[in-house]
Backbone as a ProteinNet text record, in pm:
[ID]
protein_1_A
[PRIMARY]
MGVGTNLKRLRSKTKFSQQDMADQLHIDRATYANWENEMFDVKSQYIPKLAEIFDVEIHELFRDNQKIQVTNNIENKDKTGAGGVGVQKGKVIINMIITDENSLSKVKEELDKYLNKE
[TERTIARY]
2350.9	2212.4	2129.8	2057.6	1974.6	1828.6	1748.7	1603.6	1548.7	1598.4	1548.3	1567.6	1683.6	1711	1616.4	1591.4	1497.1	1357.3	1315.4	1183.1	1170.5	1271.4	1266.1	1260.7	1341.8	1342.6	1207.8	1151.3	1021.4	910.2	917.4	815.8	823.6	943.6	960.2	906.6	932.2	886.4	733.4	666.8	522	454.8	539.4	492	411.6	428.2	364.7	447.2	381.2	452.2	476.2	557.8	577.4	444.8	365.2	237.9	142.3	144.1	62.7	98.2	229.6	273.8	231.2	250.5	211.5	62.7	-18.4	-163.6	-199.1	-135.6	-166.6	-123.7	-19.3	32.1	-28.9	-107.8	-169.4	-63.8	38.4	144.7	167.3	249	283.5	383.2	374	465.6	609.4	634.2	771.8	829.2	745.4	790.6	836.1	753.2	791.6	919.8	928.6	1047.3	1172.8	1159	1272.5	1315.8	1222.4	1258	1339.6	1292.3	1364.5	1503.3	1514	1642.9	1730.1	1676.2	1743.1	1782.9	1695.9	1714.8	1660.2	1556.9	1495	1470.3	1472.5	1442.6	1291.9	1252.6	1113.2	1067	956.1	903.5	851.1	879.6	848.7	701.7	613.1	470.5	432.9	516.9	484.6	546.4	637.9	710.1	618.3	526.7	437.5	350.5	305.1	220.1	301.1	425.5	511.8	532.3	558.3	574.4	446.2	334.8	206.1	183.5	208.4	189.1	275.8	402.2	495.7	486.5	403.5	385.9	518.4	592.1	720	722.8	815.6	839.6	910.4	888.5	947.8	1099.6	1164.4	1310.8	1361.4	1276.3	1319.6	1332.5	1267.2	1281.8	1421.7	1489.5	1618.6	1733.6	1707.8	1811	1919.8	2043.7	2158.1	2250.4	2208.8	2289.7	2308.7	2345.3	2370.9	2498.3	2487.7	2603.6	2599.5	2680.7	2691.3	2838.2	2867.7	3005.5	3017.9	3101.7	3128.3	3277.3	3314.4	3454.5	3486	3601.9	3647	3699.9	3628	3663.1	3691.7	3722.2	3749.2	3891.2	3988.7	4129	4174.9	4114.8	4156.8	4048.5	4019.8	3914	3947.9	3847.5	3868.8	3777.8	3790.3	3714.8	3568.4	3533.6	3393	3305.9	3364.5	3284.5	3204.2	3251.3	3173.1	3208.7	3113.8	3130.2	3210.3	3198.4	3277.9	3199.1	3272.1	3210.2	3283.6	3212.6	3277.4	3191.6	3246.8	3174.3	3173.4	3055.6	3041.6	2953.2	3010.2	2937.7	2860	2928.6	2868.8	2775.9	2761.6	2676.5	2762.4	2719.5	2790.6	2734.1	2820.4	2781.4	2829	2740	2774.1	2728.8	2820.7	2788.7	2815.1	2725	2741.7	2702.3	2760.8	2715.1	2637.8	2510.4	2426.8	2383.1	2422.4	2404.7	2283.3	2202.8	2081.2	1975.4	1851.4	1737.6	1736.1	1784.4	1787.5	1877	1991.7	2084.9	2024.5	1960.2	1894	1792.1	1714.1	1613.8	1679	1788.8	1856.8	1914.4	1977.9	2032.5	1921.2	1812.5	1699.7	1644.5	1632.3	1581.5	1673	1803.9	1897.7	1894.1	1884.2	1875.3	1746.9	1637.1	1510.8	1520.9	1585.8	1605.3	1684	1792.3	1878.1	1802	1732.1	1661	1545.6	1483.9	1370	1412.6	1544.6	1593.8	1588.4	1598.9	1605	1470
603.5	652.4	549.2	591.6	501.1	511.8	439.7	441.4	583.7	657.6	794	881.8	870.5	948.2	908.9	777.8	730.1	779.3	780	829.9	977.6	1054	1197.1	1218.1	1144.5	1156.2	1119.7	1009.1	965.2	1063	1115.4	1209.9	1338	1385.5	1504.9	1483.8	1366.3	1329.5	1331.2	1286.5	1279.6	1407.5	1504	1634.1	1625.3	1515.6	1505.6	1579.3	1637.2	1693.5	1582.6	1610.5	1513.4	1487.6	1593.8	1577.1	1491	1508.9	1422.4	1275.4	1249.3	1112.1	1058.1	1139.4	1098.8	1068.2	1152.2	1131	998.9	968.8	845	720.6	737.9	625.1	620.5	722.3	733.7	736.3	820.6	840.8	990.1	1026.3	1165.3	1213.1	1339.3	1394.4	1383	1405.9	1396.3	1256.9	1156.1	1017.9	999.5	1045.8	1035.8	1115	1236.6	1319.9	1249.4	1181.5	1106.9	991.6	933.3	828.6	888.4	1002.1	1067	1110.8	1159.5	1206	1092.3	971.8	849.8	854.2	923.1	923.2	792.8	737.7	612	526.9	396	305.5	299.2	276.6	259.8	123.6	122.6	-4.9	-85.8	-213.1	-301.7	-301.1	-276	-277	-165.8	-60.7	51.8	38.5	-52.6	-63.6	-93.4	-191.3	-217.3	-95.8	-23.7	92.4	204.1	222.5	323.3	289.6	165.2	122.3	147.6	121.8	145	293.9	377.3	521.7	576.2	531.9	582.9	506.7	402.6	320.5	263.3	202.6	138.4	0.4	-81.3	-209.9	-187.7	-273.7	-259.2	-242.5	-321.6	-314.1	-175.5	-100.4	32.7	129.7	99.5	182.1	168.6	57.1	25.9	37	79.3	87.2	184.5	146.9	230.7	230.7	302.5	303.5	445.1	533.7	672.3	677.6	709	714.5	838.8	934.6	1054.3	1069.4	1087.7	1106.7	1241.1	1327.9	1456.6	1461.8	1487.6	1496.6	1632.9	1686	1811.9	1779.5	1819.2	1780.8	1905	2015	2136.5	2136.2	2121.5	2122.4	1987.1	1880.9	1744.9	1675.9	1731.9	1674.8	1532.1	1447.5	1310.2	1286.3	1174.6	1147.2	1115.1	1087	1050.9	1172.8	1288.1	1406.2	1394	1310.3	1278.5	1369.7	1442.1	1519.2	1646.4	1736	1856.8	1975.9	2080.8	2205.2	2314.7	2410.2	2517.6	2643	2748.8	2874.6	2917.9	2955	2999.2	3122.6	3235.1	3363.1	3392.5	3380.6	3415.3	3310.3	3199.2	3091.3	2975.1	2907.7	2788.5	2669.1	2591.8	2471.8	2351.2	2262.1	2142.8	2020.2	1930.4	1800.9	1694	1601.3	1496.4	1362.8	1260.1	1124.1	1082.2	1058.8	1015.9	874.9	784.3	642.6	578.4	655.2	593.6	699.9	653.7	742.1	821.1	763.4	831.9	956	938.5	1050.5	1158.5	1116.9	1211.9	1294	1228.4	1297.2	1398.5	1360.6	1449.8	1571.8	1549.7	1660.9	1753.4	1697.6	1778.1	1862.8	1803	1874.1	1993.7	1971.8	2080.5	2187.1	2148	2247.5	2326.2	2261.4	2331.4	2436.1	2401.2	2496.9	2617.2	2590.4	2697.5	2787.6	2726.9	2804	2884	2834.8	2906.3	3023.8	3036	3147.9	3277.8	3267.2	3387.4	3447.2
3683.9	3685.3	3757.2	3858.6	3935.6	3900.9	3976.2	3956	3968.9	4066	4088	3967.4	3904.3	3783.3	3672.5	3659.7	3558.8	3586.2	3713.3	3747	3709.7	3742.8	3710.7	3559.9	3485.5	3338.3	3279.6	3326.8	3274.1	3314	3436.4	3481.7	3398.5	3373.4	3290.6	3150.9	3098.8	2963.4	2954.8	3061.3	3062.1	3110.8	3155.8	3203.3	3334.8	3408.5	3540.6	3643.1	3741.3	3856.7	3957	4057.7	4163.8	4236	4251.8	4317.8	4234.6	4103.2	4016	4036.9	4042.2	4062.5	4198.2	4300.7	4435	4442.7	4378.5	4380	4311.3	4200.1	4127.8	4206.6	4287.6	4366.5	4508.2	4541	4676.2	4783.9	4763.3	4859.6	4878	4972.5	4999.5	4892.1	4854.1	4753.9	4800.5	4928.5	4980.7	4961.4	4974.3	4954.7	4811.1	4717.2	4575.3	4549.2	4601.5	4582.1	4634.6	4747.5	4803.8	4712.5	4641.2	4545	4431.5	4378	4268.9	4310.5	4434	4484	4536.9	4529.7	4573.3	4721.4	4796.6	4941.5	5002.2	4935.7	4978.1	4852.9	4871.1	4761.1	4740.9	4616	4581.8	4637.2	4707.3	4758.2	4641.4	4644.8	4532.7	4492.9	4586.6	4555.8	4455.9	4445.9	4358.1	4218.7	4201.7	4075.8	3958.1	3966.7	3851.8	3818.6	3919.6	3895.6	3827.6	3870.4	3806	3657.5	3628.3	3488.6	3410	3472.1	3405.5	3378.1	3478.6	3461.7	3349.7	3344.9	3245.6	3113.3	3110.4	2991.5	2942	3036.5	3004.1	3066.5	3021.8	3084.2	3217.4	3314.1	3446.2	3439.1	3354.8	3346.7	3304.8	3235.2	3191.8	3309	3420.9	3540.9	3598.7	3565.9	3626.8	3527.1	3405.4	3302.5	3342.8	3309.9	3339.6	3218.5	3116.8	2994	2941.9	3030.8	2995.4	2912.2	2785.3	2697.7	2611.3	2644.8	2560.4	2527.5	2402.3	2361.6	2294.1	2348.8	2287.2	2261.4	2138.2	2105.6	2047.7	2080.7	2021.3	1882.6	1782.3	1646.5	1559.7	1626.5	1549.3	1494	1582.5	1539.7	1494.2	1544.9	1512.3	1431	1315.7	1231.2	1190.5	1202.3	1155	1035.8	973.7	852.9	877.6	1004.7	1032.1	1048.2	1081.3	1107	1234.9	1327.1	1445.6	1561.4	1607.3	1729.5	1710.3	1809.2	1807.7	1856.7	1893.2	1935.3	1861.5	1806.2	1735.3	1736.4	1681.8	1674.7	1528.6	1482.2	1344.3	1342.9	1302.3	1295	1422.9	1538.6	1665.1	1724.2	1656.5	1705.4	1747.4	1852.9	1897.7	1823.1	1762.3	1688.9	1771.8	1801.5	1878.8	1800.3	1775.6	1715	1817.5	1836.2	1934.3	1873.8	1928.9	1901.2	2026.4	2011.4	2125.4	2094.5	2181.4	2151.2	2216.1	2290.5	2344.9	2365.6	2378.4	2389.8	2519.7	2628.6	2757.5	2748.5	2687.1	2671.7	2583.3	2477.7	2387.8	2463.6	2546.5	2627.1	2720.6	2782.9	2876.3	2803	2688.5	2611.7	2564.7	2516.7	2472.6	2587	2705.5	2822.9	2854.7	2852.2	2882.6	2775	2649.4	2542.6	2553.2	2587	2602.5	2713.2	2823.5	2934	2884.6	2811.6	2761.7	2663.4	2571.1	2467.9	2524.8	2630.3	2691.2	2779.1	2807.7	2886.3	2807.9	2676.1	2589.5	2567.8
[MASK]
++++++++++++++++++++++++++++++++++++++++++++++++++++++++++++++++++++++++++++++++++++++++++++++++++++++++++++++++++++++

């Protein structure tokens, strides 16, 4: 996970659009989009402002600790009860061990997309 992924995650969390971000940074929206897509590196002069906008420490823009563990625990039950995917009365049951906040945010975002389709 690079800086672009972190920018996108933080922007989604704050509900800003790419245009909102570009306006706050006084840059073109395409420039900001290229940062998120990791087509171009973020210029160092914008890093403190990005941290300020997202209300995070600068190092959090560069964090790379994506850790999601999903284990199939239906047939191979272990004593910890950790993880697994199953079906119960027509519903999908998913248990996961999520070891960091970034992963939790990503899972929540994907679940929100899925749940809002219905």
